[in-house]
Backbone of each chain as nested JSON, in Angstrom:
{
  "chains": [
    {"id": "A", "residues": [
      {"number": 1, "name": "UNK", "atoms": {"N": [-1.444, 36.075, 5.124], "CA": [-1.284, 35.661, 6.524], "C": [-2.316, 34.594, 6.864]}},
      {"number": 2, "name": "UNK", "atoms": {"N": [-2.005, 33.851, 7.87], "CA": [-2.883, 32.722, 8.172], "C": [-3.45, 32.79, 9.58]}},
      {"number": 3, "name": "UNK", "atoms": {"N": [-3.324, 33.905, 10.229], "CA": [-3.772, 33.98, 11.622], "C": [-5.237, 33.601, 11.783]}},
      {"number": 4, "name": "UNK", "atoms": {"N": [-6.026, 33.912, 10.781], "CA": [-7.455, 33.641, 10.931], "C": [-7.72, 32.156, 11.139]}},
      {"number": 5, "name": "UNK", "atoms": {"N": [-6.818, 31.315, 10.752], "CA": [-7.04, 29.882, 10.937], "C": [-6.918, 29.465, 12.397]}},
      {"number": 6, "name": "UNK", "atoms": {"N": [-6.344, 30.325, 13.203], "CA": [-6.15, 29.973, 14.603], "C": [-7.332, 30.361, 15.493]}},
      {"number": 7, "name": "UNK", "atoms": {"N": [-8.282, 31.025, 14.916], "CA": [-9.392, 31.517, 15.73], "C": [-10.219, 30.346, 16.263]}},
      {"number": 8, "name": "UNK", "atoms": {"N": [-10.942, 30.649, 17.31], "CA": [-11.865, 29.666, 17.85], "C": [-13.291, 30.179, 17.756]}},
      {"number": 9, "name": "UNK", "atoms": {"N": [-13.47, 31.13, 16.895], "CA": [-14.791, 31.693, 16.633], "C": [-15.764, 30.573, 16.287]}},
      {"number": 10, "name": "UNK", "atoms": {"N": [-16.781, 30.375, 17.104], "CA": [-17.697, 29.266, 16.863], "C": [-18.473, 29.412, 15.562]}},
      {"number": 11, "name": "UNK", "atoms": {"N": [-18.526, 30.629, 15.042], "CA": [-19.237, 30.819, 13.787], "C": [-18.321, 30.644, 12.585]}},
      {"number": 12, "name": "UNK", "atoms": {"N": [-17.054, 30.471, 12.844], "CA": [-16.107, 30.413, 11.745], "C": [-15.791, 28.979, 11.383]}},
      {"number": 13, "name": "UNK", "atoms": {"N": [-16.495, 28.434, 10.466], "CA": [-16.303, 27.04, 10.08], "C": [-14.836, 26.733, 9.896]}},
      {"number": 14, "name": "UNK", "atoms": {"N": [-14.44, 25.538, 10.298], "CA": [-13.054, 25.164, 10.162], "C": [-12.388, 24.914, 11.498]}},
      {"number": 15, "name": "UNK", "atoms": {"N": [-12.948, 25.41, 12.559], "CA": [-12.383, 25.17, 13.878], "C": [-12.307, 23.668, 14.157]}},
      {"number": 16, "name": "UNK", "atoms": {"N": [-13.347, 22.997, 13.816], "CA": [-13.442, 21.562, 13.984], "C": [-12.244, 20.851, 13.338]}},
      {"number": 17, "name": "UNK", "atoms": {"N": [-11.997, 21.175, 12.094], "CA": [-10.939, 20.486, 11.372], "C": [-9.563, 20.923, 11.855]}},
      {"number": 18, "name": "UNK", "atoms": {"N": [-9.465, 22.169, 12.26], "CA": [-8.189, 22.631, 12.801], "C": [-7.787, 21.754, 13.979]}},
      {"number": 19, "name": "UNK", "atoms": {"N": [-8.761, 21.507, 14.84], "CA": [-8.417, 20.714, 16.012], "C": [-8.051, 19.289, 15.605]}},
      {"number": 20, "name": "UNK", "atoms": {"N": [-8.611, 18.826, 14.516], "CA": [-8.266, 17.485, 14.064], "C": [-6.782, 17.413, 13.704]}},
      {"number": 21, "name": "UNK", "atoms": {"N": [-6.319, 18.382, 12.929], "CA": [-4.898, 18.363, 12.57], "C": [-4.04, 18.612, 13.802]}},
      {"number": 22, "name": "UNK", "atoms": {"N": [-4.497, 19.48, 14.673], "CA": [-3.72, 19.777, 15.872], "C": [-3.622, 18.582, 16.793]}},
      {"number": 23, "name": "UNK", "atoms": {"N": [-4.538, 17.648, 16.664], "CA": [-4.527, 16.47, 17.53], "C": [-3.459, 15.469, 17.107]}},
      {"number": 24, "name": "UNK", "atoms": {"N": [-2.961, 15.617, 15.895], "CA": [-1.996, 14.632, 15.391], "C": [-0.572, 15.097, 15.657]}},
      {"number": 25, "name": "UNK", "atoms": {"N": [0.283, 14.149, 15.981], "CA": [1.687, 14.47, 16.239], "C": [2.585, 13.475, 15.512]}},
      {"number": 26, "name": "UNK", "atoms": {"N": [3.818, 13.875, 15.381], "CA": [4.846, 13.019, 14.799], "C": [5.14, 11.872, 15.755]}},
      {"number": 27, "name": "UNK", "atoms": {"N": [5.15, 10.638, 15.288], "CA": [5.445, 9.507, 16.167], "C": [6.858, 9.558, 16.734]}},
      {"number": 28, "name": "UNK", "atoms": {"N": [7.751, 10.244, 16.048], "CA": [9.133, 10.288, 16.523], "C": [9.359, 11.415, 17.528]}},
      {"number": 29, "name": "UNK", "atoms": {"N": [8.886, 12.598, 17.186], "CA": [9.177, 13.763, 18.025], "C": [8.007, 14.177, 18.904]}},
      {"number": 30, "name": "UNK", "atoms": {"N": [6.826, 13.699, 18.571], "CA": [5.588, 14.122, 19.233], "C": [5.315, 15.602, 19.048]}},
      {"number": 31, "name": "UNK", "atoms": {"N": [5.914, 16.186, 18.041], "CA": [5.625, 17.575, 17.69], "C": [4.454, 17.6, 16.698]}},
      {"number": 32, "name": "UNK", "atoms": {"N": [3.768, 18.731, 16.622], "CA": [2.628, 18.832, 15.694], "C": [3.06, 18.648, 14.248]}},
      {"number": 33, "name": "UNK", "atoms": {"N": [2.105, 18.28, 13.431], "CA": [2.349, 18.023, 12.019], "C": [1.726, 19.12, 11.162]}},
      {"number": 34, "name": "UNK", "atoms": {"N": [2.285, 19.298, 9.99], "CA": [1.669, 20.148, 8.977], "C": [1.189, 19.257, 7.84]}},
      {"number": 35, "name": "UNK", "atoms": {"N": [0.198, 19.75, 7.125], "CA": [-0.412, 18.958, 6.053], "C": [-0.004, 19.521, 4.713]}},
      {"number": 36, "name": "UNK", "atoms": {"N": [0.53, 18.672, 3.863], "CA": [0.856, 19.055, 2.489], "C": [-0.191, 18.428, 1.579]}},
      {"number": 37, "name": "UNK", "atoms": {"N": [-1.132, 19.244, 1.141], "CA": [-2.261, 18.717, 0.36], "C": [-1.811, 18.221, -1.005]}},
      {"number": 38, "name": "UNK", "atoms": {"N": [-0.825, 18.859, -1.563], "CA": [-0.405, 18.511, -2.914], "C": [0.263, 17.134, -2.936]}},
      {"number": 39, "name": "UNK", "atoms": {"N": [1.159, 16.933, -1.995], "CA": [1.863, 15.655, -1.937], "C": [1.094, 14.607, -1.139]}},
      {"number": 40, "name": "UNK", "atoms": {"N": [0.069, 15.031, -0.446], "CA": [-0.643, 14.139, 0.466], "C": [0.333, 13.535, 1.479]}},
      {"number": 41, "name": "UNK", "atoms": {"N": [0.897, 14.448, 2.246], "CA": [1.833, 14.05, 3.293], "C": [1.565, 14.856, 4.557]}},
      {"number": 42, "name": "UNK", "atoms": {"N": [1.929, 14.25, 5.661], "CA": [1.922, 14.952, 6.947], "C": [3.378, 15.197, 7.318]}},
      {"number": 43, "name": "UNK", "atoms": {"N": [3.705, 16.481, 7.497], "CA": [5.096, 16.896, 7.609], "C": [5.473, 17.112, 9.07]}},
      {"number": 44, "name": "UNK", "atoms": {"N": [6.559, 16.476, 9.478], "CA": [7.151, 16.742, 10.781], "C": [8.429, 17.525, 10.538]}},
      {"number": 45, "name": "UNK", "atoms": {"N": [8.346, 18.828, 10.756], "CA": [9.519, 19.663, 10.491], "C": [10.641, 19.332, 11.46]}},
      {"number": 46, "name": "UNK", "atoms": {"N": [10.299, 19.066, 12.685], "CA": [11.311, 18.79, 13.698], "C": [12.113, 17.538, 13.346]}},
      {"number": 47, "name": "UNK", "atoms": {"N": [11.409, 16.529, 12.844], "CA": [12.075, 15.262, 12.526], "C": [12.563, 15.209, 11.079]}},
      {"number": 48, "name": "UNK", "atoms": {"N": [12.201, 16.229, 10.285], "CA": [12.533, 16.232, 8.854], "C": [11.986, 14.994, 8.17]}},
      {"number": 49, "name": "UNK", "atoms": {"N": [10.746, 14.646, 8.524], "CA": [10.101, 13.475, 7.949], "C": [8.742, 13.861, 7.376]}},
      {"number": 50, "name": "UNK", "atoms": {"N": [8.346, 13.153, 6.331], "CA": [7.024, 13.336, 5.732], "C": [6.321, 11.983, 5.734]}},
      {"number": 51, "name": "UNK", "atoms": {"N": [5.223, 11.919, 6.456], "CA": [4.451, 10.679, 6.541], "C": [3.422, 10.66, 5.409]}},
      {"number": 52, "name": "UNK", "atoms": {"N": [3.349, 9.583, 4.661], "CA": [2.44, 9.569, 3.514], "C": [0.988, 9.355, 3.927]}},
      {"number": 53, "name": "UNK", "atoms": {"N": [0.087, 9.92, 3.117], "CA": [-1.336, 9.583, 3.191], "C": [-1.621, 8.784, 1.922]}},
      {"number": 54, "name": "UNK", "atoms": {"N": [-1.768, 7.494, 2.088], "CA": [-1.89, 6.596, 0.937], "C": [-3.345, 6.172, 0.764]}},
      {"number": 55, "name": "UNK", "atoms": {"N": [-3.921, 6.608, -0.335], "CA": [-5.314, 6.261, -0.586], "C": [-6.241, 6.733, 0.511]}},
      {"number": 56, "name": "UNK", "atoms": {"N": [-5.877, 7.842, 1.128], "CA": [-6.711, 8.418, 2.18], "C": [-6.403, 7.894, 3.559]}},
      {"number": 57, "name": "UNK", "atoms": {"N": [-5.407, 7.025, 3.672], "CA": [-5.044, 6.453, 4.963], "C": [-3.686, 7.005, 5.395]}},
      {"number": 58, "name": "UNK", "atoms": {"N": [-3.633, 7.753, 6.482], "CA": [-2.342, 8.237, 6.942], "C": [-1.497, 7.087, 7.485]}},
      {"number": 59, "name": "UNK", "atoms": {"N": [-0.257, 7.03, 7.043], "CA": [0.663, 5.965, 7.457], "C": [1.687, 6.594, 8.39]}},
      {"number": 60, "name": "UNK", "atoms": {"N": [1.452, 6.41, 9.679], "CA": [2.245, 7.125, 10.688], "C": [3.372, 6.241, 11.192]}},
      {"number": 61, "name": "UNK", "atoms": {"N": [4.174, 5.757, 10.276], "CA": [5.28, 4.879, 10.625], "C": [6.579, 5.523, 10.167]}},
      {"number": 62, "name": "UNK", "atoms": {"N": [7.542, 5.58, 11.072], "CA": [8.811, 6.22, 10.754], "C": [9.481, 5.52, 9.578]}},
      {"number": 63, "name": "UNK", "atoms": {"N": [9.351, 4.218, 9.542], "CA": [9.984, 3.471, 8.459], "C": [9.369, 3.783, 7.093]}},
      {"number": 64, "name": "UNK", "atoms": {"N": [8.152, 4.257, 7.093], "CA": [7.477, 4.572, 5.828], "C": [7.616, 6.036, 5.447]}},
      {"number": 65, "name": "UNK", "atoms": {"N": [8.173, 6.835, 6.33], "CA": [8.245, 8.276, 6.094], "C": [9.368, 8.61, 5.122]}},
      {"number": 66, "name": "UNK", "atoms": {"N": [9.149, 9.709, 4.429], "CA": [10.151, 10.221, 3.504], "C": [11.025, 11.223, 4.256]}},
      {"number": 67, "name": "UNK", "atoms": {"N": [12.324, 11.114, 4.06], "CA": [13.236, 12.06, 4.702], "C": [13.282, 13.358, 3.922]}},
      {"number": 68, "name": "UNK", "atoms": {"N": [13.141, 14.458, 4.634], "CA": [13.192, 15.77, 4.012], "C": [14.602, 16.326, 4.125]}},
      {"number": 69, "name": "UNK", "atoms": {"N": [14.99, 17.071, 3.11], "CA": [16.322, 17.69, 3.147], "C": [16.342, 18.838, 4.15]}}
    ]},
    {"id": "B", "residues": [
      {"number": 1, "name": "UNK", "atoms": {"N": [5.866, 29.235, 8.962], "CA": [4.631, 28.509, 8.662], "C": [4.471, 28.377, 7.154]}},
      {"number": 2, "name": "UNK", "atoms": {"N": [3.912, 27.285, 6.73], "CA": [3.786, 27.06, 5.295], "C": [2.344, 26.863, 4.863]}},
      {"number": 3, "name": "UNK", "atoms": {"N": [1.423, 27.115, 5.746], "CA": [0.035, 26.804, 5.428], "C": [-0.465, 27.514, 4.182]}},
      {"number": 4, "name": "UNK", "atoms": {"N": [0.063, 28.704, 3.965], "CA": [-0.448, 29.469, 2.838], "C": [-0.226, 28.733, 1.525]}},
      {"number": 5, "name": "UNK", "atoms": {"N": [0.703, 27.824, 1.499], "CA": [0.972, 27.116, 0.258], "C": [-0.21, 26.255, -0.173]}},
      {"number": 6, "name": "UNK", "atoms": {"N": [-1.005, 25.848, 0.789], "CA": [-2.052, 24.902, 0.476], "C": [-3.44, 25.539, 0.397]}},
      {"number": 7, "name": "UNK", "atoms": {"N": [-3.503, 26.805, 0.719], "CA": [-4.828, 27.421, 0.771], "C": [-5.242, 27.9, -0.605]}},
      {"number": 8, "name": "UNK", "atoms": {"N": [-6.471, 27.667, -0.921], "CA": [-6.979, 28.174, -2.186], "C": [-7.944, 29.327, -1.957]}},
      {"number": 9, "name": "UNK", "atoms": {"N": [-8.441, 29.442, -0.773], "CA": [-9.414, 30.485, -0.474], "C": [-8.801, 31.402, 0.573]}},
      {"number": 10, "name": "UNK", "atoms": {"N": [-8.217, 32.507, 0.152], "CA": [-7.493, 33.346, 1.101], "C": [-8.39, 33.938, 2.18]}},
      {"number": 11, "name": "UNK", "atoms": {"N": [-9.68, 34.003, 1.928], "CA": [-10.584, 34.582, 2.925], "C": [-11.209, 33.518, 3.81]}},
      {"number": 12, "name": "UNK", "atoms": {"N": [-11.026, 32.273, 3.477], "CA": [-11.756, 31.233, 4.198], "C": [-10.883, 30.501, 5.18]}},
      {"number": 13, "name": "UNK", "atoms": {"N": [-10.687, 31.088, 6.344], "CA": [-9.866, 30.421, 7.346], "C": [-10.349, 28.998, 7.573]}},
      {"number": 14, "name": "UNK", "atoms": {"N": [-9.422, 28.084, 7.708], "CA": [-9.797, 26.71, 7.984], "C": [-9.796, 25.835, 6.738]}},
      {"number": 15, "name": "UNK", "atoms": {"N": [-9.648, 26.427, 5.6], "CA": [-9.646, 25.63, 4.375], "C": [-8.544, 24.582, 4.422]}},
      {"number": 16, "name": "UNK", "atoms": {"N": [-7.414, 24.996, 4.892], "CA": [-6.261, 24.113, 4.981], "C": [-6.599, 22.834, 5.751]}},
      {"number": 17, "name": "UNK", "atoms": {"N": [-7.098, 23.015, 6.962], "CA": [-7.346, 21.859, 7.801], "C": [-8.563, 21.079, 7.348]}},
      {"number": 18, "name": "UNK", "atoms": {"N": [-9.513, 21.803, 6.813], "CA": [-10.695, 21.115, 6.307], "C": [-10.285, 20.099, 5.261]}},
      {"number": 19, "name": "UNK", "atoms": {"N": [-9.434, 20.534, 4.364], "CA": [-9.037, 19.609, 3.31], "C": [-8.22, 18.447, 3.864]}},
      {"number": 20, "name": "UNK", "atoms": {"N": [-7.539, 18.706, 4.972], "CA": [-6.784, 17.613, 5.57], "C": [-7.738, 16.508, 6.012]}},
      {"number": 21, "name": "UNK", "atoms": {"N": [-8.788, 16.884, 6.703], "CA": [-9.735, 15.864, 7.135], "C": [-10.433, 15.243, 5.928]}},
      {"number": 22, "name": "UNK", "atoms": {"N": [-10.713, 16.05, 4.939], "CA": [-11.393, 15.527, 3.753], "C": [-10.522, 14.538, 2.993]}},
      {"number": 23, "name": "UNK", "atoms": {"N": [-9.229, 14.599, 3.203], "CA": [-8.324, 13.704, 2.492], "C": [-8.317, 12.306, 3.098]}},
      {"number": 24, "name": "UNK", "atoms": {"N": [-8.847, 12.172, 4.293], "CA": [-8.806, 10.881, 4.982], "C": [-10.098, 10.103, 4.736]}},
      {"number": 25, "name": "UNK", "atoms": {"N": [-9.95, 8.799, 4.579], "CA": [-11.116, 7.95, 4.362], "C": [-11.04, 6.722, 5.269]}},
      {"number": 26, "name": "UNK", "atoms": {"N": [-12.173, 6.098, 5.424], "CA": [-12.273, 4.849, 6.165], "C": [-11.596, 3.733, 5.37]}},
      {"number": 27, "name": "UNK", "atoms": {"N": [-10.718, 2.971, 6.005], "CA": [-10.047, 1.881, 5.287], "C": [-11.014, 0.807, 4.8]}},
      {"number": 28, "name": "UNK", "atoms": {"N": [-12.148, 0.706, 5.449], "CA": [-13.098, -0.336, 5.052], "C": [-14.013, 0.13, 3.918]}},
      {"number": 29, "name": "UNK", "atoms": {"N": [-14.588, 1.295, 4.076], "CA": [-15.586, 1.758, 3.111], "C": [-15.041, 2.792, 2.126]}},
      {"number": 30, "name": "UNK", "atoms": {"N": [-13.891, 3.362, 2.452], "CA": [-13.324, 4.47, 1.674], "C": [-14.227, 5.691, 1.656]}},
      {"number": 31, "name": "UNK", "atoms": {"N": [-15.127, 5.764, 2.607], "CA": [-15.971, 6.951, 2.758], "C": [-15.251, 7.957, 3.666]}},
      {"number": 32, "name": "UNK", "atoms": {"N": [-15.619, 9.229, 3.572], "CA": [-14.981, 10.246, 4.414], "C": [-15.214, 9.986, 5.898]}},
      {"number": 33, "name": "UNK", "atoms": {"N": [-14.337, 10.539, 6.691], "CA": [-14.403, 10.37, 8.137], "C": [-14.825, 11.667, 8.814]}},
      {"number": 34, "name": "UNK", "atoms": {"N": [-15.403, 11.521, 9.98], "CA": [-15.667, 12.67, 10.842], "C": [-14.751, 12.564, 12.052]}},
      {"number": 35, "name": "UNK", "atoms": {"N": [-14.474, 13.73, 12.642], "CA": [-13.542, 13.775, 13.765], "C": [-14.312, 14.031, 15.051]}},
      {"number": 36, "name": "UNK", "atoms": {"N": [-14.105, 13.174, 16.032], "CA": [-14.685, 13.367, 17.364], "C": [-13.561, 13.835, 18.288]}},
      {"number": 37, "name": "UNK", "atoms": {"N": [-13.537, 15.13, 18.556], "CA": [-12.428, 15.705, 19.335], "C": [-12.456, 15.224, 20.776]}},
      {"number": 38, "name": "UNK", "atoms": {"N": [-13.636, 14.995, 21.303], "CA": [-13.749, 14.624, 22.706], "C": [-13.187, 13.222, 22.932]}},
      {"number": 39, "name": "UNK", "atoms": {"N": [-13.588, 12.308, 22.086], "CA": [-13.12, 10.927, 22.231], "C": [-11.787, 10.684, 21.526]}},
      {"number": 40, "name": "UNK", "atoms": {"N": [-11.362, 11.64, 20.733], "CA": [-10.17, 11.443, 19.905], "C": [-10.337, 10.199, 19.03]}},
      {"number": 41, "name": "UNK", "atoms": {"N": [-11.352, 10.292, 18.201], "CA": [-11.64, 9.208, 17.263], "C": [-11.977, 9.784, 15.894]}},
      {"number": 42, "name": "UNK", "atoms": {"N": [-11.721, 8.977, 14.891], "CA": [-12.158, 9.283, 13.537], "C": [-13.309, 8.337, 13.224]}},
      {"number": 43, "name": "UNK", "atoms": {"N": [-14.444, 8.923, 12.884], "CA": [-15.69, 8.173, 12.796], "C": [-16.023, 7.85, 11.344]}},
      {"number": 44, "name": "UNK", "atoms": {"N": [-16.256, 6.574, 11.087], "CA": [-16.797, 6.152, 9.798], "C": [-18.245, 5.78, 10.016]}},
      {"number": 45, "name": "UNK", "atoms": {"N": [-19.128, 6.697, 9.63], "CA": [-20.555, 6.437, 9.841], "C": [-21.022, 5.259, 8.991]}},
      {"number": 46, "name": "UNK", "atoms": {"N": [-20.518, 5.184, 7.787], "CA": [-20.955, 4.121, 6.886], "C": [-20.595, 2.745, 7.44]}},
      {"number": 47, "name": "UNK", "atoms": {"N": [-19.424, 2.633, 8.024], "CA": [-18.964, 1.341, 8.535], "C": [-19.342, 1.143, 10.006]}},
      {"number": 48, "name": "UNK", "atoms": {"N": [-19.881, 2.196, 10.634], "CA": [-20.179, 2.137, 12.073], "C": [-18.933, 1.783, 12.876]}},
      {"number": 49, "name": "UNK", "atoms": {"N": [-17.835, 2.42, 12.499], "CA": [-16.567, 2.178, 13.179], "C": [-15.963, 3.508, 13.614]}},
      {"number": 50, "name": "UNK", "atoms": {"N": [-15.245, 3.457, 14.732], "CA": [-14.517, 4.621, 15.233], "C": [-13.058, 4.222, 15.374]}},
      {"number": 51, "name": "UNK", "atoms": {"N": [-12.213, 4.894, 14.597], "CA": [-10.778, 4.619, 14.634], "C": [-10.132, 5.508, 15.694]}},
      {"number": 52, "name": "UNK", "atoms": {"N": [-9.33, 4.93, 16.564], "CA": [-8.756, 5.739, 17.65], "C": [-7.596, 6.603, 17.191]}},
      {"number": 53, "name": "UNK", "atoms": {"N": [-7.443, 7.734, 17.872], "CA": [-6.226, 8.547, 17.765], "C": [-5.528, 8.377, 19.102]}},
      {"number": 54, "name": "UNK", "atoms": {"N": [-4.461, 7.609, 19.105], "CA": [-3.784, 7.242, 20.357], "C": [-2.501, 8.048, 20.496]}},
      {"number": 55, "name": "UNK", "atoms": {"N": [-2.47, 8.903, 21.493], "CA": [-1.282, 9.72, 21.712], "C": [-0.946, 10.58, 20.518]}},
      {"number": 56, "name": "UNK", "atoms": {"N": [-1.973, 10.973, 19.783], "CA": [-1.772, 11.834, 18.625], "C": [-1.532, 11.079, 17.335]}},
      {"number": 57, "name": "UNK", "atoms": {"N": [-1.555, 9.749, 17.393], "CA": [-1.31, 8.94, 16.198], "C": [-2.617, 8.252, 15.792]}},
      {"number": 58, "name": "UNK", "atoms": {"N": [-3.132, 8.581, 14.613], "CA": [-4.345, 7.897, 14.17], "C": [-4.046, 6.436, 13.831]}},
      {"number": 59, "name": "UNK", "atoms": {"N": [-4.88, 5.556, 14.345], "CA": [-4.699, 4.114, 14.115], "C": [-5.807, 3.665, 13.165]}},
      {"number": 60, "name": "UNK", "atoms": {"N": [-5.435, 3.553, 11.887], "CA": [-6.436, 3.328, 10.848], "C": [-6.541, 1.839, 10.523]}},
      {"number": 61, "name": "UNK", "atoms": {"N": [-6.76, 1.056, 11.542], "CA": [-6.854, -0.398, 11.378], "C": [-8.236, -0.858, 11.816]}},
      {"number": 62, "name": "UNK", "atoms": {"N": [-8.867, -1.618, 10.961], "CA": [-10.226, -2.075, 11.26], "C": [-10.233, -2.889, 12.558]}},
      {"number": 63, "name": "UNK", "atoms": {"N": [-9.193, -3.68, 12.758], "CA": [-9.13, -4.499, 13.967], "C": [-9.02, -3.661, 15.239]}},
      {"number": 64, "name": "UNK", "atoms": {"N": [-8.547, -2.449, 15.11], "CA": [-8.387, -1.585, 16.285], "C": [-9.583, -0.664, 16.484]}},
      {"number": 65, "name": "UNK", "atoms": {"N": [-10.487, -0.65, 15.531], "CA": [-11.608, 0.286, 15.588], "C": [-12.675, -0.175, 16.569]}},
      {"number": 66, "name": "UNK", "atoms": {"N": [-13.377, 0.815, 17.115], "CA": [-14.488, 0.555, 18.011], "C": [-15.763, 0.479, 17.185]}},
      {"number": 67, "name": "UNK", "atoms": {"N": [-16.577, -0.519, 17.479], "CA": [-17.852, -0.647, 16.762], "C": [-18.893, 0.29, 17.373]}},
      {"number": 68, "name": "UNK", "atoms": {"N": [-19.528, 1.042, 16.517], "CA": [-20.569, 1.965, 16.963], "C": [-21.921, 1.275, 16.861]}},
      {"number": 69, "name": "UNK", "atoms": {"N": [-22.779, 1.631, 17.781], "CA": [-24.139, 1.049, 17.752], "C": [-24.938, 1.664, 16.595]}}
    ]}
  ]
}
Protein backbone atom coordinates (compact mmCIF):
# COMPACT_ATOMS: atom_id res chain seq x y z
CA UNK A 1 0.00 0.00 0.00
CA UNK A 2 1.12 3.51 -0.60
CA UNK A 3 -0.92 5.54 1.85
CA UNK A 4 2.15 6.53 3.78
CA UNK A 5 3.23 8.65 0.84
CA UNK A 6 0.27 10.92 1.37
CA UNK A 7 1.21 11.94 4.87
CA UNK A 8 2.22 15.43 5.75
CA UNK A 9 4.26 14.36 8.72
CA UNK A 10 6.98 16.99 8.93
CA UNK A 11 9.41 14.38 10.15
CA UNK A 12 8.72 12.07 7.27
CA UNK A 13 11.13 12.97 4.52
CA UNK A 14 9.54 13.02 1.12
CA UNK A 15 6.73 15.46 1.75
CA UNK A 16 8.70 18.07 -0.11
CA UNK A 17 9.03 15.97 -3.22
CA UNK A 18 5.47 14.75 -3.06
CA UNK A 19 4.29 18.29 -3.36
CA UNK A 20 6.59 18.78 -6.31
CA UNK A 21 4.92 16.00 -8.27
CA UNK A 22 1.51 17.12 -7.09
CA UNK A 23 2.21 20.58 -8.45
CA UNK A 24 2.51 19.27 -11.99
CA UNK A 25 -0.49 18.69 -14.23
CA UNK A 26 -1.20 17.43 -17.70
CA UNK A 27 -1.20 20.32 -20.20
CA UNK A 28 -4.23 18.82 -21.91
CA UNK A 29 -6.48 17.80 -19.04
CA UNK A 30 -4.92 19.70 -16.14
CA UNK A 31 -5.22 16.50 -14.14
CA UNK A 32 -2.37 15.35 -11.89
CA UNK A 33 0.44 13.29 -13.33
CA UNK A 34 2.07 10.06 -12.24
CA UNK A 35 5.77 9.40 -12.58
CA UNK A 36 7.13 6.33 -14.34
CA UNK A 37 10.73 6.09 -13.18
CA UNK A 38 11.61 3.21 -15.45
CA UNK A 39 10.48 4.84 -18.66
CA UNK A 40 11.22 8.36 -17.45
CA UNK A 41 7.77 9.58 -18.30
CA UNK A 42 5.07 11.64 -16.68
CA UNK A 43 1.77 9.84 -17.15
CA UNK A 44 -1.58 11.50 -17.68
CA UNK A 45 -4.08 8.71 -17.20
CA UNK A 46 -7.02 10.92 -18.06
CA UNK A 47 -5.51 11.93 -21.40
CA UNK A 48 -3.85 8.55 -22.04
CA UNK A 49 -0.62 10.40 -22.70
CA UNK A 50 2.94 9.96 -21.45
CA UNK A 51 5.15 13.03 -21.46
CA UNK A 52 8.85 12.22 -21.82
CA UNK A 53 11.62 13.30 -19.48
CA UNK A 54 14.52 13.66 -21.89
CA UNK A 55 17.94 13.96 -20.36
CA UNK A 56 16.36 15.14 -17.14
CA UNK A 57 14.17 17.74 -18.82
CA UNK A 58 10.42 17.15 -18.72
CA UNK A 59 8.87 17.84 -22.12
CA UNK A 60 5.32 18.92 -21.40
CA UNK A 61 4.10 19.17 -24.96
CA UNK A 62 1.12 17.23 -26.24
CA UNK A 63 2.78 16.82 -29.60
CA UNK A 64 5.76 15.14 -27.95
CA UNK A 65 3.72 12.84 -25.74
CA UNK A 66 3.35 9.14 -26.31
CA UNK A 67 -0.18 7.82 -26.64
CA UNK A 68 -1.06 5.11 -24.17
CA UNK A 69 -3.35 2.25 -25.06
CA UNK B 1 -2.79 3.78 -8.28
CA UNK B 2 0.44 2.52 -9.73
CA UNK B 3 3.01 4.08 -7.46
CA UNK B 4 4.02 0.78 -5.99
CA UNK B 5 5.54 -0.16 -9.31
CA UNK B 6 8.27 2.38 -8.88
CA UNK B 7 9.06 2.05 -5.22
CA UNK B 8 12.13 0.22 -4.14
CA UNK B 9 11.87 0.91 -0.45
CA UNK B 10 8.52 -0.35 0.80
CA UNK B 11 9.02 1.30 4.18
CA UNK B 12 10.23 4.63 2.92
CA UNK B 13 7.24 6.73 2.02
CA UNK B 14 8.14 9.39 -0.49
CA UNK B 15 10.72 7.39 -2.38
CA UNK B 16 8.57 7.56 -5.46
CA UNK B 17 8.34 11.32 -5.57
CA UNK B 18 11.85 11.86 -4.37
CA UNK B 19 13.16 10.03 -7.36
CA UNK B 20 10.92 12.08 -9.58
CA UNK B 21 12.58 15.28 -8.49
CA UNK B 22 15.97 13.63 -8.62
CA UNK B 23 15.34 12.75 -12.25
CA UNK B 24 15.12 16.40 -13.24
CA UNK B 25 18.15 18.52 -14.02
CA UNK B 26 18.93 22.09 -14.97
CA UNK B 27 19.04 22.46 -18.77
CA UNK B 28 22.08 24.69 -18.45
CA UNK B 29 24.25 22.90 -15.91
CA UNK B 30 22.63 19.45 -15.84
CA UNK B 31 22.85 19.66 -12.07
CA UNK B 32 19.92 18.53 -9.89
CA UNK B 33 17.12 20.93 -9.12
CA UNK B 34 15.44 21.93 -5.90
CA UNK B 35 11.73 22.63 -5.65
CA UNK B 36 10.38 25.86 -4.18
CA UNK B 37 6.74 25.09 -3.41
CA UNK B 38 5.90 28.62 -2.37
CA UNK B 39 7.11 30.29 -5.54
CA UNK B 40 6.38 27.28 -7.73
CA UNK B 41 9.87 27.23 -9.13
CA UNK B 42 12.56 24.69 -9.80
CA UNK B 43 15.85 26.05 -8.53
CA UNK B 44 19.24 25.49 -10.11
CA UNK B 45 21.67 26.66 -7.48
CA UNK B 46 24.66 26.06 -9.71
CA UNK B 47 23.27 28.23 -12.50
CA UNK B 48 21.56 30.72 -10.15
CA UNK B 49 18.38 30.23 -12.12
CA UNK B 50 14.79 29.53 -11.12
CA UNK B 51 12.62 27.80 -13.69
CA UNK B 52 8.92 28.59 -13.34
CA UNK B 53 6.10 26.10 -12.93
CA UNK B 54 3.26 27.90 -14.69
CA UNK B 55 -0.20 26.52 -14.15
CA UNK B 56 1.32 23.20 -13.21
CA UNK B 57 3.59 23.03 -16.26
CA UNK B 58 7.33 23.25 -15.62
CA UNK B 59 8.98 25.61 -18.10
CA UNK B 60 12.52 24.34 -18.48
CA UNK B 61 13.83 27.11 -20.71
CA UNK B 62 16.81 29.20 -19.77
CA UNK B 63 15.23 32.23 -21.43
CA UNK B 64 12.20 31.88 -19.18
CA UNK B 65 14.16 31.38 -15.97
CA UNK B 66 14.49 33.96 -13.24
CA UNK B 67 18.01 34.96 -12.29
CA UNK B 68 18.79 34.48 -8.63
CA UNK B 69 21.06 36.84 -6.77
